[in-house]
N, C-alpha and C positions, 0 to 999 in steps of 0.2 A: 384195555383193548389192544394195546400195542403188542401183546404176546399172542394174539389170535393168529393161527397158521393160515397161510394163503396158498392158493393153487398156483402151480407154475404157469407162467404166461408165455405166449409165443414171442413177446417183445422183450428186449433187454431192459433192465431197470435203468431209470434215469440216474446218471451218476450223481447229480446234485441232490436228488431225492434220497438216494441211499445214504449219501453222506449226511444229509440233514437228519434223517431218522436215526442214524448212528449216533449223532451228537445229542439226541434227545433222550438217550437211554438213562435210566436211573443208576445210581452207584451200585445197586444190587445186581444189575444186569451186566455190568462191565467189570466184574471182579476178576480175580486171578484164575488160572486154569484149575487149580485145586478146588476152588469154590464152585466152578462149573461142574466138575466131576461129582462133587458131593451132592449138588442139587440133582444131578442125573440119577445118582444112586437112590436118592430118596423118592423120586417119582419115575419108576422104570417105564411107565406107560406114557410119559410126556411126549408131545409132538416135536418134530424138528423145528429149529429156530426159523422165524420168519425172515424173508430176504433182507428187510431193513435192519435186522439185528445181527446179521452175519458180519463179522469183522471185515471191513473193506480196507484193502491196502491203499494208502494215500497216493495220489498220482505224483509223478515226478515234479510237476509244476502246478501250483494252484492258480485258479482264474484271477485276473487283475481285480475284478469286483468280487469280494468274498461271497461265497454261497450263503453265508449266514445273513448277509444284508439283502441279497437278491438271488433267489435260487435259479437253477439252470433253465427250466422252462420259461421263466419270466425274462431272463436275459435273451433267450432265442426269440421270444415273441417281440421284444422291443427292437432287436436287431432287424427282424423281418419288417416291422413297422417303419423303421427308418429307411429301409430299402424301397418300400412301396412309396413313401413320400418323395424320395429322390426321383423315382420314375414318373410320378405325377408332375413334379417340377420340370422334368426333362420334356415331357409331352406338352406342357404349357409353352415352353420356349420353342418347341417344334411347330406348334400351331402359329406362333408369331412369325416364324420363318416362312411358312406356307402363305400366310396372308400378305406378307411383304413381297414375296416372290423373289427374294434375294438370299444368297448363301451368307453364312456368318462364321468367319474364322474365330472371332472372340468367343462365341458360344461353344464352338468345337473344342478350343483349348480349355475353356472353363470346365466342360464335362469330363474330358479325359483326366483332368487334375482331380476333380471330385471323386470319380470312379476309382482312381488310383489310391486316394486316401482311404476310401471306404473298404475296397476289396482287400488291400494289403494291411489295413488296420484291424479288420475283424479277427484274423488268426492270432494277432498279437494280444487280443483280450483273453485268449485261451478259454473260450466258452465251450463247455462240453458239447460234442457232436458238430461243432463249427471250427474245430482245429484242422483246417484244410491244409493240404500240402502245398509247397511252393509251386510245383509244376501245374497243379490244378488251378491255383489262383492266377497264375500267368495266362493260362488258356482262357479262363473266364474273362480276364481283363482284356485280352486281345479281342474276344467276341464283342465286348462293350465298346472298344475303340472303333470297330467296324460299324456297329450300329450307330454310334455317335456321328461318324463321318456321313453315313447315309441320311441321317435325320437333319443334321445342321447344314448340309449342302443340298438339301431338297432332292435327293436321289430316290426315285420311286422304288418302293419295296412291295413284296406280295401282300403284306398285311396292312398296307397303307389305308385302304378303304375301311377296313374294320377298325383300325386305330382312330381314324378320323371320326367315325361314328361314335366310338366310345368316348373320344375327347369332347365331341359336341354335347354328349350327355352331361359331362362334367363342366364344360365351358361353352355355353350356348349363346355367346355374344356375337352380334352382327352390326354392321354399319347401317345406320338409319338414314332417312332422307334429310335429317338435320346434321349429318356428317359427324356423328359421334357414336361410339359403341353403346348399344343397348342390349339388355338381356331379353331374348326373344320370349322366354316364358313369362316375364313380367308384363309383356304386351298382350300375349295371347291369354294369359291367366290373370287378367286385371280384376282383382277382387273389388275395386271401387265401382265396377259396372253394376253390380247388384249389392245394394247396401240396405241395411235396416232389418229389424226384426220386430214382430209384434208378439209379445208374450202376454197371454191371458191366464190369469191365476185366479182360481176360485178361493175366496178368502176363508181362512179358518177363524177360530176364536181370536179376539184381539190380545195383544201382549204389551207389557211395559217392562222396561229394564232400566235399572239405576246404574250409571257409570259403566256402560258396556265395554268401553276400551280399557277399563281397570287402571285409570290414571291415579297418581298419588297427589294428595293435596296437603298443604300446610298453611297455618294461620300465623301471621306476624303477631308479636306480642302487643304492639300498639296499633294494630289494624282496626279501623272502624267500618270498613266496607264489607269485609267477609270475603267468601269465595263462592263460586257457582258450581253446583253439582249437576251434571247433565243427566236428563231422564229421557229415554227414547220410548215413543208410543207407536205401535204398529197396528194398523187396521182397527183403531179404536179411538173414540172421542170420550175423554174422561169427564166425569162430573163430580168425582170425589177422589182426593189423593191424600194418603197418610204415610208419614215417614216415621221410622223408629230410630231413636238415638240412644246409644248406651254410653253413659258417662265413664270416662277413663279412670277417674279417681274412685268412684263409689260403685261401679258396675250396675247402677240403677238404670232401668230402661225408661225412656221418655217417649211418648207418642206425640208427634208433631202433625197437626192437621193443617194442610195448606189452605190459606184463606180462599173462600169461595170466589172472591173477586179475581184472584189469579187463575183459579181453575176455569172460570168462564172465559177468561181471556185466551187461555190455551185452546179451549174448545172452539172459540170463534175463529182463531187463526187456522185451525185444521179445516173447519167448514168453508171458510172463505178462500182457502188455497193461497193465502198470503205468506205462508211459511215456506221455508226452503226444503223441499222434499228430498230425501235420499233413499238409497236402497234399503236402509234400516228403518225407514219411517220418518216420524217427526221428532225433532230434538227440542227439548225445553230445559232451561237451566234454572235451578232453584238456589237462592242465596242462603247460606248458613254462616253463622258468626261464632259458633262454639265448636271446640274440638270434640271428637268422639267417634264411635263406630256407628255408621248410618246404614240402615236397611230400608228397602221399599216395603211399606206395609200394605194396607188394603187399598185397591184401586178399582172404582166402579165406572162402567161406561154409561152411555146415554140410555141403555136399556136396563140399568140398575143391576147388571150382571158383573160379577167380579172378573176383572181382567187377569189373564195369566201373567205371572211375574217371576223373575229370578231373584232369589234371596241372598245373593252374594254380597258380602260386606264391603263397604267403602270406608276407608280410614282417613279421618281428618285429624291431623295432629298439629301440635305447635311446631313452628319452623325451628330447625336446630340453631343453637347459639353457641358462641365460644368467646372466651375472654382470657386475658393473661393475668395471672396472679403473681405478684412479686413484692419484694420488700420495698420500703420507701427510699432506701439508700440507692441512688443511681450511680454510685462510684464503685469501681472494682479495680483490683490490681491484677497485673498480668499473672496468669496461671491460677487465678481464683476460679471458683465454680460459679456458674451463672445463677443457681439457686432460684429457678423459675418453675412455674407449673402452668399448664393449660387446662382450663376448666371448660368442658364440653357438655352441653345440655341438649337432649333430644332423644328420639327413639333409637335404642341401640339395636345392632352394632353401628357405631358412628365412625366417621372418617374426618380427619382435620388436615388441612394443608396450611402450612405456615412457612414464612421465609425469614432468613437470617441475613442481615446486611452488615458487612464488616468493612468500614472505611469506604462505603459506596459500592462494594462488590456484593452482588445479590446471589444467595444460594437458597434453593427451594427444597423443602422436606415435607413429608407427610406421615401421619400415623393412621392406620386403619384397623378395623375390627375392635374398636374401643367399646367395651361393655363391662358392667359391674361383675363382681365375682359371683359365681353360681347362677348367672343369667342364662335362660334358654328361650329360644324364639323359633317359631316355625319357618322364619326366613333364613335360618342358619341350619346347615346340614343337608343330607341327601333329600331327594324329591319325596321319598317314601315317608319322611318325617315332617312334611310340611303341615300336616294336620296334627294337632296335639290331642292328647287323650281327652281333655276336657275342652270341648269346643267353645264353651261359654267363658272360658278364662281369657281375659284380654289384658292381663297384667303386663304382658310383654310389649303392649302398645304404649304404655305410659312412658312419658319422658323420664330419663334418668340422667343423673349428673356423674360424669366420669372425669377424674383428675389425672392428668399425665404430667409427670415430672420431667423437667429439662435441667439436668445438672451436669453441664459439660464444662470442660476446662477452657478458659479464655486465654488462648496462646498468643494472641496478637494484641498489641496496644492500639488504641484509637477509639472510634465510636462504633459500638455494637447496637444493632436495633433488631428486635424480634417483632414480627407483625403477623397477625392471623389473616390469611388470604381467603379461605373458604372452608365450609363445613358441610358434610353430607350426613343424612340419617339413613335408617334402614330401608325406607320407602323410596330412596332416590331423590328426596328433596335436597336442593342445593342452595345455600346462602353464600353469596360472594361479597367480600368486604373490600376487594381491590377497587381503587377509583376507576371510573369509566374513562374511555378515550375522550369524551367530551369535556370532562372535568378532571384532568390528571393531577391538578394541584389541590384538590379538595381534601381537607384533613380528615383522618379517620376518627371514629367515635372513641371515647375514652374506654380504655381496657383492651383495645385491639392492638395497641403497639406499646412497646416498652424499650427504652433506650438506656444503654449503659455507656459510661465513659471509662474505658480501661486504661490505666496508667502504668508506666514502666516502673520497675522496682529499682531503687538506687543501689549503688555499690560504693564501698569505701575501703581504703587501705592506707598504710603509712608510707609517706614519700620521704626518702633521704634519711631515715632513722630506723635502726633496728638494734639488736643486742650487740652487734659487732661495731656499729657506728652510733654511739650514744649521742644524745643531744646535750650539749654543755651550755649551762646558763649560770650567770652570776648569782651568788647567794642573795636571796631576798628579792630577786627580780623575776618577773613573769615573761613567758614567751608563748608563742602560738604552737599548739600541738600540730605537727605536720600531717594533717589528715587530707587525703585526696578523695574528692567526691566525683562520681561520674554516673551518667544515665544514658541509655541508648535512645536513639530517635530524636525527633524535635522536642525541645524542652521549653516550656513557657515559665514554669515556676520551679526553682531549684532550692527552695527552702526545705530544710530537713532537720531531724532530731537524731542525735547520736548519744550512745552511752558507752562507758568504758569502766574497767576495773583498775584500781590503783593500790599498790603495795609500797610502803616506805622502803628505802634502800637498805636499812639495817634489818628488815624482816624477810629479805629474799632468801631462798634456799641456796645450798651450795651449787646447784645446777642453774641458778639464775631465774627460777620460776617464782610465782607468787607464794608468799608464806601464809602465816595464820592471819595476819592483819590485812584484810582486803576491803576497800571501800569502793562504792560505785558512784561514778560521776556522770553527769548528763549535760547536754548543750543543745540549744535550739539555734540553728544557723538560718540567717535570712536569705543567703544565696550560696552558690557553690564556692565562693572565695572567703566566706566567713568561717573562721576556725576558733576553737576554744583556746583560752589562755590558761597555762599551768605554771606553777613555780616550785612546788614541792619536789625534791629529788626522790626518784624511785622508778618503778616499772609501771607503765601505762599500757593496757591491752584493750583494743576496741572489741565491743561485744555486740552491738546492734546499731542499725540505722533505719530510719523510717522517713518517708516523704509523702505528705498528703495521705496519711493513714495506711501507706503501703510499706510493709516491712521489707528491708533490703538485705543485701548479702555483704559479709565482711570478708575481704580478700586478704591474702598474705602479701607482705608482712603486716601483721596486725598489732605488734608490740613495739614499744619505744622506751628506751632507758634514758632517764634524765639525770644528769650529774651536776653538782656544784663544786667546781675546782677551787683550790686554795687561793686566797687573795695574795696578790704580789707583795713582796717585801724587799727592802733595799738596805744594805749595810755599806757605810762610807768610811774610807780611810784615806788620809792625805799626808804629803810631805813637801817641804820647800824645794824650789829649784834655785841654787845660788849663782851669782854672777862671777866669772873667772877673774875680771879686772878689779872690781871694787869690792867683791866679797859679799855684797848684800843680795837679798832674794829678789828674783825677777818673776816668780810665778809659783804655782802649786801643781803637783802631780797627784791626782785623785784616783784611788782604786774603788771600783763599784762591784759589790757582790749582790746577786739577784736571786729571788725565789718567786716562782709563779709559772705562767704559760707564755713562753716567748711567742712573738717578739715584744720588746718592751719599749715604751716611750717615757723618757724622764724629762720633766719640765723643771727648770730652775731659773732664779732671778739673779742678775749681776748688778750690785749697787755700787755707784761711783759718782762722786760730786753731785749728790742729790738727784741723780738720774738712775732709772731702773731699766735694764735691758732684759726682755723676755727671751730666754734661750731654751732650745730643745736638743736633747741628746737621745739617739735611737740605738738600741742594742738588740742584736739578733740572737745572742746567746745568753748564758747565765752569768758571765763576767765581762768587765770592760774597764779601760783605763782612759782618763780624761786629763789633758794638760791645759791648765788655765794660765796663759802667759799674756798679759795685757801689754799694749804698746806704749801706754801713757802712764807716767808715774802717779802714785796716789794710793789712797786707802780703798780697798776692794772688799766687798762682802758678798758671799755666794750663799743663797738659800734654796735648797731643794724642796719644791712645793708639792708636786704630785707625780704619780706614776700610773701608766696604763700597760695592760698586757692584752692578750688575745681575747680574754673574757671580760675582764673588769676595765673600767675607764674612770679616770679622775679620782683615784684614791689618794687622800692627803698623806704626806710624809711628815712624821713627827719625831722629835728626839733631838738631843744636843748635837749629835754627829751630823745632822742635816744642815747645819749652819757653819760656814767656813769664812774666816776673815784674814786679811793680809795687807801689809803695807808694801807697795811695789815701787822700786826704782829701776826701771828698765835701762839697758845699755843704749847708747846713741846708735841710730840707724837711719837710712834713707832709701827710698824706692822711687823709680820713675813712674809717674801716673800715666800709663798708656795701655790701651786694650790690646795692642798688637806689638809684637817685638820687631816688626819690620815696617817702616814708614816710607811710602813712595813720595817723591818730590820732583818737581819740574826743574829744568835747567834755569839758572839765574834766579832762584827763589830762596827764601829763608824758612827755617824750621824752628818752632818754639816748643819746648818740652817742660811739663810741670813735674817738680820733685817734691815728695812729701818727706818731712824731717821728723824724727822721733828722738826724744831725750830732753835734757835741760838746756834751753838757750842761754847764751848765744851759741851759734854753730859755725864751724869753719868747714867748707865743703870743697873738695877737689874732684875734677873730672878731666877727661881727655877725649880728643877727636882723632880718629885714625883714618887715613885715606892714602891709597897707593903706597902702603908701607911706612908712611910718615905719621908720627904722633905729635899732636899739639896739645899740651897740658894747659889747663886754666883752673882758677880757683876763685872762691868768694869767701870773705871773712865777716864775722860779726852779724850773722843772720839771726834776727830776733823772732821771725815768724816761723810757723810750722810748714809753710809752703814756699817754694822758690822756683822761678822760671828761668830756664837756660835758653839763650838765643844763639843759633849756630852761625849767624851772619849769612851773606849771599854766597850760594854754592855755585861757583863759576864753571866747574868741571863736572862732567858726568861720571858716574860710577857709584861704588858702595862706600858710605861713610859709617863708622861705628862710633857712637857716643857712649862712653863707659864711665860710671861713677868709681872713683878710686878710694876715697876715705872721707870720714866725718869725725869731728871732734866737738864735744859739748862742753858745758860749764865745768865738769869735773876733770877735764883734761885727758880723759881716756879716748884715744883714737881707735876708731873701729874701721876695719877693712870692709869695703863694699864691693859687690860683684854684679850689681844690676847694670844692664846695658841695653841699647836699642840700635838697630841697624836702619840706616837711611839710604834708600835706593834712589839716586838722582839720574834723570834721563840724560843720555849722551847727546840727543838732538831733539828738535821740535817736530810735531806731527806735520805731514805734508799730504796734499791731495791734488790729483791731475787726472785727465782723461787718457785712456789708452788708445792705441791705433787700431783701426779696422781696415784691413787691406792696405796698410802703410799710409793711411791718411785719416784726417779728423772729419771726414764726411762720408755719407752713404746714401745710395738710392735704394728704396724699399717699396714693397707692395703696400698699397693704401690700407690704412686701419689695421696694420699688423704691429705687434709690440716689438720694439727694438731694444735690445740689451746693450747699453753703452758701457764699455769697460772702464773701470776705475783703477787707479794706481794709488794706494794709500800707504803711508808710513806712520808708525806709532803703535799704540796698544788698543786692541779692540775693546769695546765697539767704538766706531766713529760716528759722529753726527755731522751730516753734510747738508748744506743749504745750497739750492740751485734754482734756476728759473729759465724760462723760454724768452729770449730777447724779441722774438717775433709774435709773442702772445700777449696776454693781458698784463704781464709784469708781475704776476703772483709768484712768491717765493715758496718753494717746496722743500720739505725736510725728509731725509732718509737716514735710517740707522743701518750702517754697514757693519757686518760681523767678520769679514775677512779682508785681507789686504788687496785682493783682486776681485772685489765685488762688482756688481753691475747696477746701473740706473736703468729701470724699465720705463720707457716712455712710448706713447702712441701718436703724438702730434708731430707734424713736421715743423721745421724751423731751426734756429741756432740756440742750443742749450749751453748755459754757462754755470760753472761752479762758483759760488759766491763766498762760502766760508766753510771751515772744517775744524773739528775738535774731537780728540779721542776721549778715552774714558776718564782722563784727569786734566790734560793740558790743552790749551788752545794751540792751533797750528796755523800754517801758511799755505796759500794756494799757488801752484806753479802756473804763472800767467801764460806762458807760451802754449800750455796744454790745458787751458781752463775752458775752451769752447769746442763744441761739436755740432756739425750741421747735418740735418736729415731732410731728404726730398723723396717724392713718390713717382713710380712708373705710371704711364697712362693706361687706362682700361681698354679692353678689346671692343670692337664694334662689328655689326653685321647689317648688310643692306641687300635688297632685292634688285636684280638687274631687270629693268622694265623692258618689255617687248610689246608688239602690236596686240598680242592676245591677253595682255594684262592691263588693268586700270586700277586707279586708287579711288575708293569711294567710302566715305564715312569712317575714316581711320583704319581701313584695311585694304589690302590688295585683293582684286577679284580677277580670276582667270576664266576664260571662255569655257562654255559647257562642252562636254565630250560625252560619247556613248560608252556604255559599260564594255570594258575589255580593250578600249583604245589605248595607245601609248602616248603619254604626255609627261612633261617635266618642266623645271625652271632652274635658274642659276642664282647664286648669292655671292656677294663679295665680303671678305673678312679683313679686318684691320686689328693689329695687335702684335703680340710676340708669339710666332708659331712654335710648335704645332697647336691647332685649335681643336677643341671638343665642343660640338654643337648638340644640344638637347632640344628636341621639338616633339610636339604632340600632334597626332593625327586624330581628330575627332570626327568619327563617321556617324552621321545621323541618317538612318534609312528613312524612306518615305513612310514605312509602316514598322512599328516596333520601337524598342528602346535603342538609344544611341550607345556607341561603344567608343572607348578611348584607347589608343595604341601609342605608347611612348617609344620613341626612337631616338637614336643618337648616332653620330658619325664623327670621325677624326679627319682633319684636313691639315696637310702640311703646307699648302699654297694659299694664296689670298683669294682664290676663286674655287667654288664647288658647285657641281651639278646634282640636282635631287630629282629622282623619278617620282611621279605622282601615282597614287593608288587608284586604279579604276576597275579593280576586280569586282566590286560590288556597287550597285547603284545607291545613290543618296547624295547628301551634302557633306562635303569634306572641308574641314577647317584645319589649316596647318599653322600651328602656333609655336614660334621659336621662343621657348621660355628660358633657355639656358645657353650661355656662351662662356666658355673658359679657354684661356690660352695657357702658355707656359708659366705665367705668373699669377693670374687671377682665376679664382673660381667664379661660379655663376653669381651675378649680381641680381638679387631678388627684387631690387627697386627699379631696375631698368625696364623701360617700356618694351613689351614683346613685339616682335614682327609677326603679323597675321596675314595669311593668304587663304582665300575662299574659292572653292570650285564646286560646281554641280555636275554630278555624273548621272546621266540619264540611263535608266534601266533598259536592257534589251527587251524587246517584246517577246512574249512567250505564248505558246499555244499548247494546250494539253487536253487530252481526252478526260472528261469528267469521270469516266469509269474505264480506265485503261485495262486492256486485256479482256474486256467483256465481249461476248458474242451477241451480235444483233441479228435477229432473224426476220426475214421479209418473205412475203408471198409473191408469186409471179404477178398476181393481180393486186393492185394497191388496195389496202384496207382503209377503213374509215379512220381509225386511230393507230397510225403507224409510229413507231419509235423513231426519233431522229437521233443522230450520233452527236451527243452534246460535247462541245469543246469550250474551254475557258481561256480567254485571252487577257494578257496584261500589256499595258503600254498606252499609247495615245491613239484613239480612233481617228480616221478609218484604217482598217488592217487589210493586208493582202496575204492570202494563205494559199499554199499549194499542197494538195493531197495526192498520194500515190496509191493506186489500187493494183494489187498483185493477185492474179488468178492462179488457182491450183492446176488448171488444165495445161499449163506450160506456155500459154500465150504471153507476149511481152507485157510489162506493166503499163498501166494507163495513168495519165496525170490529169487530175481534175482541179481547176483553178477557180478560186473565189476572189474576184478582184477587189471588192469593197465591202467591208463588214463594219457597220457603224456602232456596234455594241461589243461589250466584253464577254458576253455569253451568247453563244450561237449554236444552233442545231443544224448539222449537215444532213441534207437529204440528197443522197446520190441518185442521179437519174438511172432508170432501169437499163438504158443502153450501155452503161458502164459496168453492169453486173452480169454474171453468168450463173447458171444453175450450179448449186454446190457451194463451196466455201471459198472466200477470198479474203485477203489481208489488206487492211486500210491503215496507212500510217501517214503522219505529218512530215512534210519535207522542209518547207520554208514559211516564215512569218516575218512581216515587215510592218512597222507602224508609221504614223505621220511624221515623226522626227527623223525618219530615214534610218533608224537603227534596225538591224536585221539579225535574225537568228536562223541558222540552218541546223537541221537534225540529220545526223548521219544514220547509216544502217544500224539497226538495233534500237532505234528510238521508240517512243510510245506508239502502240498500234492497237487495233480492235479487229474482231472477226465479223464478217458479214456473210450470212447464209441465205439462200433462196430456196423455198420449199413450195409444195402443193398442199391443199387442205384435206383433212380426214372426213369420214361420214359415220352416221349412227342410225340403227334400225331397231324398232321394238320387236320382242319375241312373241307378244300376244296382241291381238287386234282389239280386245275389249277396252272400253274406256273407264269403267267403274271398278274400283278396288275398295277393299275394306282395310281398316287399321289392323296391322298384323300380317297382311299379305305382302308378297315380294313382287317388285316390279323389275323386269329384266330387259336388257338391250344387248345387241351385238354391235361391235365397232370395227371399222376398217382403217388401217393406217399403221403407224409404228408406235407401239406402247412405250412408256405410259401415256395415258390420255388424260386431258383436262376437260371435264364436262361442266357446263354452266346450265343451271336450271333455276326456275322460279318456284319457290314454295314458301309462302309467307315471308318473302324477301329473296334477295339474290343469294345463290349458293354456288360454290365451286367444289367439284369432287374430282378425285383422281382414281384411275383404274390402271393396274399394272398389267392387265391382260386385255384381250379383245372382248371380254364380257364385262358388263356393268350391271350390277344388281344392288338394290337397296330395299330394306324392309320399311314399310309404312308404319310409323309410330304415332303420327298425328293426322287428323283430317285436314283436307285442303285441296287446292288445285296444284298438281305437279306438272310442270311444263318444261321440257328440255328446250333450251334456247340456243345452245351453241356447243361445239365440240372442237378440241384441238389436241394434237399429239405432241410428244416430246421432241420429235425430230424437227418439226416445222414451226410449231406454235402458231400455225395459221388457223384462225378460227372460222369454222363453217357455221353460218347462221341457219338454224332449223326451228321448227315449231311442232313439238310432239306433246300434246296435252293428255293428261290423265286426271281423273277425279277420284280422290280418296275420301270415302265416307266414314264417319265416326261409328264406333261400335255402339249399339243401342244399350241404354242403361235404365235401370228401374230402381226406385226407392220405396221402402215401406216405412211409414211413420217418420217421414222427413229424413230418412237415411240414418236414423238412430235406433237404438234398441229400447223400445218403449214397453214398459211393464204396466199392465192394467190389472188392478184387482177388482173383481166383481163378485157379486153374490150369485148364487145358483139361479138361472132363469133370465138373467140380464144379457144384453147384446152389446157388441163393440163394433164400431165402424172401422174397417181396415182400409187406409188410403194407399192406393198404388199411383206413383208418379213416374211417367215415362219420358225419355229423351231419345230422339232419333227421328226417323221418317215413318209416319203412320202408313198402314195399320200395324199394331203391335200384337204379337202372339206371345203369351207368357205362361209358365208352369210354376205353381207354388205348392208347398207341402205343409202339413201340420204334423208336428212331432211332439214327443213328450218333453216337458220342461226339464232342463238339466238339473241334476242333483249331484252332490259330492259323492264320488265313487261309483256313479251310474252313468252309462252312456245313453245319449238321447236316441230314441227309436222313432222312425217315421211311421205315422199312423195312417195317413192318406195323402194322395197326390191329385191335384186338380189342374185342368188346362182351361185357359180363357183367352178371349180376344178383346182388344180395345181399339176403337177408331179415333179416340181422343188421347190427349196426353195425361189424363187422370182417370181413375176409376175407383169406386168405393164398393167394397164387399163387406157384408155384415157377417159376424161370427159370434157364437155363444158358447162354443165348446172350449175347454181348457187345452192349452198347448202352445207351442211356439210356431208362428206362421212366418215363412220366409220363401222368397222366389229362388228357383233353381235354374231357370232358363228363360231367355228373352230373345225375340227376333223382331226386326223391323223389315222395311221394304227391301233393304240391300244386304244387311249383315245379321248375324246371330251370335249368341254367347250362352254357354251353359256352365254352371258350377260343377256339374257332374263330370265334364271333361277335365276341369281343373283338378278334381279329386283324383281322377284316373291318372292324369299327368303327374301329380304329386306322388301317387302311389308307385307309378312306374319309376 
């Protein structure tokens, strides 16, 4: 139909429509030009193309909202709708401006901004036909600015009356006598005034329905109570009920007859009216305990007639179930599959919701549309397929078992838990397995949860061994294979099993890989530090690792080469060492040749005179030479016992060349037995030296002592022992002495030259100790408790040990270790200190007696005292100064003793009469012995001056010194202040009953004296009003009328004085209030009648200056405001409305009036107690219709009878009747079918009609 030609229209085509139709063309209609021509040639009589198929040139700029999403007419419609809504909002704000009677700058700025955004924003959307030019938009915007100005500043416009009327239709709210906005239509059109309907229905044949709401039902597998099926009876009393049940497994129909006892019970409940009636009739529930398809069979009423019934099926199935099927093994390794399955039983299609918790983190999942293969159900598919071809086939209702596999990879280690949360069947039956909120810790049934423990996989590698760094082990010995074990995360058990491949060393390939002979080894480690032991040389390669049945990963390096190096070997060659004098041998020179892995350790024994000496010789290379030259003559035997290298240890050495023997006669020699070659000695002391002699005794020994270039030789002959002691005698002079051995001769007569010597350093003087001078004397004055460094003058070699004591003290002797010749003694006590003894690092010394004593004394501490005057006194350990007033000048003086200049620290503790205290720390410096201190009186309260610190040129503040304290009380100045400063007080020329007083608040001690200044605006001089005695701190000033003038005057406080004599004066600009004097306004009613109905308006006119404040009584006291000289309220409730007073804004003088009005309630009527009552009767019966009235009799009412409402049909009025009642109730009998309702009611004063409501709603 898109190719149908269309007539040319007088209106241009919508751009969006043309474009949209153009886009909907098929590929055959948008081909090339040639194809278009060919089609034209084939159909020469074809009509011209329709407008939507004519190619349209795309505009230069597309709309912001694509036309494919929203076409142009819709965009223009929505834009116009937004514009209408904005005008509605603007008129709403305008009505608020009119009711307030004030202009609004904020609303004016708001609407020029909104209009700017909208008017200049619409062209930017590029909507077809709304792409306005800039000058046009500017002109329209200017017009809107003018309109906004006139509306928001309440400037009358020609269409104001029409706009107000239109706005009232949209917004018909007014202020009621209860002073809140009410909707006028809700008062005038109160639907609650006429309530209730009486519906009379002529009963048809009775009916019965099984499960009319089509609920789904399911039976628990272990349920013993069963479920209840609802049966509804309408306009019938049953005497026989039969149900038909079709078994789900066998398709066999079973007829169930309800016991007559239960049927009689239902009939009795219907007759007695004890049942709960509903619009659908009476509901009865029948209990069933077997699943199946239930239908309502034969139902007979009390007349033995079969009741009309609906044969729709009700399905009772077994409740859906689910469980988890898993293997018994609860252990898994990381990256293993869960290997679980969910078994769901119920009427398909089924849905299951389960959760998976990993280490406490919960994740929820679900599967839906679970059904067996080839399953079909009327509950699945389009609506047209709900009924199956064979209506008697109920196989789709039978429960089915569906298994869902959960085979996911476990990527995280820890505790995994799968649990079934809930399961749904095709009928919407839901079974939830999650614990309730009341029992959150209740365990779930078996099969609903399954927990896995997922463990980490181990990793192994070789540490410190590979093909380039082989593992070297002694032949025949075992070592641990350097296997490194690791696992991620927290590890409780590190036991594991490893396997490896081994190839002997001689079977490896030329490239170093395994050869033909490969054996597999295994090891079970108890922990991560347990490693396998290996001893065979060859190549070991790790193949696998497992921990707690979890296979692990082998990392590189995974191979280790084990080697057995050669055992170390030793070859020994020796030769004698001859003596040059006697020609005999004095020792052996041994050459050692080694084979093995250096370094080497050679152990050998030296046997001599039945004694064995264990000796060790270490060799870092492959060759070494050893000289065996004993000092003592005799027979020597050397046996090389064992050898160690880097691999092997303790290998025994065998062979004849490993034992060497020799008879040795060594040459005579001697050495000085001294650990140091320099010996320090004190002056006038002796030195003894031991000399060890070697050879055959007796010995002749010669030595000499050299000092200051002089040599003194000495000798000793016939020495039979191997040791000899040389004594130097007393060394009288200081300096260096050299004792040198010259020669030794033994029994063979061979003299040997000796070179051993020792240097003896002798002090040239004794150590000395004395005190040094301080300021050219051995005494000093010092500040108390300060450390004094007494200078020492020491001679000798450091360190010195000095003993000293205080002669004025306890006599205890102190010791000091001095490290320098000009050290110091640090002391803190005064007295005379004496050096008792001195000793340097080796020699005792002497004390220089003239300089052995030093005296220390202290300077006196500073003091401060108060200079007492007549205004000060001393009381309870502190000074007290006379009271002063706040702001007075006061002070005191103190005297100072000590070493000037002084620094005084004191605290001023201010404790106000109200509030927290404050502490102010102050200090000053004084160069003289007297200082004056000014006291702080700027604030009232108790001041305590505490001098806590005094320091002079020598001493800092003594924390232990008792502080000087001075106390003074500063009385506060009285103050007077207006309780509400700046407020304007309004008074009338005539005094009112309750006039406001000007409240002031006073502080101080009563009684008070107050002066008030009254300044008139008329230019007359100010007046002073004095209040001589005020006995309280709160006072209300009532200014006599003779001090006031008509108009405004300013009242301010000038002076206030209290009983202490403290006075405060307020200068110009102090606190003030305004006092105004006015006349009272008046009010008059516009209507003279006294009776009004609810919904009518009561109006008054006012005289005075708006706004006005009107007081009236209406179920309580009310205050209303009027911005104009008119006052109008709508009556929303009944009652007595009495105007009692009126005041205006200018004067606030209230005029007492009494203008009563009576507001009567609207009459109301109810049918059937105000409810919609439905009565079913048989033809010929009658029904009493009860009318109840409220209001003031007599009542006139109109009611109608209309057809009963049916779906899709409108009720039609059949007849209208009018009646009068002089009582509050009336009963009318009716026997015709229809709906009876009142449409109008009128009492003595007021009337109401629903027909007016319908007209108003229609309008």
